[in-house]
C-alpha positions in Angstrom: 22.6 11.1 -12.7 19.5 9.9 -11.0 18.8 11.4 -7.6 17.2 9.9 -4.5 13.8 9.7 -6.0 14.9 8.8 -9.6 15.1 11.1 -12.5 12.2 13.5 -11.7 11.7 16.8 -13.5 10.5 18.9 -10.4 10.0 22.1 -12.4 7.6 20.4 -14.8 5.7 18.7 -12.0 5.3 22.0 -10.1 4.1 23.8 -13.4 1.6 21.1 -14.2 0.2 20.7 -10.7 -0.2 24.4 -10.4 -1.9 24.6 -13.8 -4.3 21.8 -12.7 -5.0 23.6 -9.4 -5.6 26.9 -11.2 -7.9 25.2 -13.7 -9.9 23.6 -10.9 -10.4 27.0 -9.3 -11.3 28.7 -12.5 -13.7 25.9 -13.6 -15.5 26.0 -10.2 -15.7 29.8 -10.1 -16.9 30.1 -13.8 -19.4 27.2 -13.3 -20.8 28.9 -10.2 -21.0 32.2 -12.0 -22.7 30.6 -15.0 -25.2 28.9 -12.6 -26.0 32.2 -10.9 -26.5 34.0 -14.1 -28.6 31.3 -15.8 -32.3 30.9 -15.1 -32.1 27.1 -15.1 -32.7 25.6 -11.6 -29.9 23.1 -10.9 -29.8 20.8 -7.9 -27.9 21.8 -4.9 -25.2 19.2 -5.3 -23.9 20.8 -8.4 -23.2 24.0 -6.4 -21.5 21.9 -3.8 -19.2 20.2 -6.3 -18.2 23.6 -7.8 -17.4 25.1 -4.5 -15.4 22.0 -3.5 -13.5 22.2 -6.8 -12.3 25.7 -5.9 -11.1 24.7 -2.5 -9.5 21.6 -3.9 -7.8 23.7 -6.6 -6.4 26.2 -3.9 -5.1 23.2 -1.8 -3.5 21.6 -4.9 -1.7 24.9 -5.8 -0.4 25.4 -2.3 0.8 21.8 -1.8 2.3 21.5 -5.3 4.5 24.5 -4.8 5.5 23.4 -1.4 6.1 19.7 -2.2 7.4 19.6 -5.8 9.0 23.1 -5.7 10.6 23.2 -2.2 10.6 20.0 -0.3 11.6 17.3 -2.6 14.4 19.2 -4.5 15.9 20.1 -1.1 16.0 16.4 -0.1 17.9 15.2 -3.2 
């Protein structure tokens, strides 16, 4: 039976969104560490993109859990 928003698998959406957020955080962190360890001089915008990826990943994790894990299943 289809719910209010169609036949949506909230558990799968939550898990994939959290995985995306965690990969953004880890990618930004590992890239920042790799730039710090290497002797190559990189432009400043690269460091900005990596830090922004970390913050965006944290935001994606928090919002995904709240929206797909709590809010939408409760409104069905």
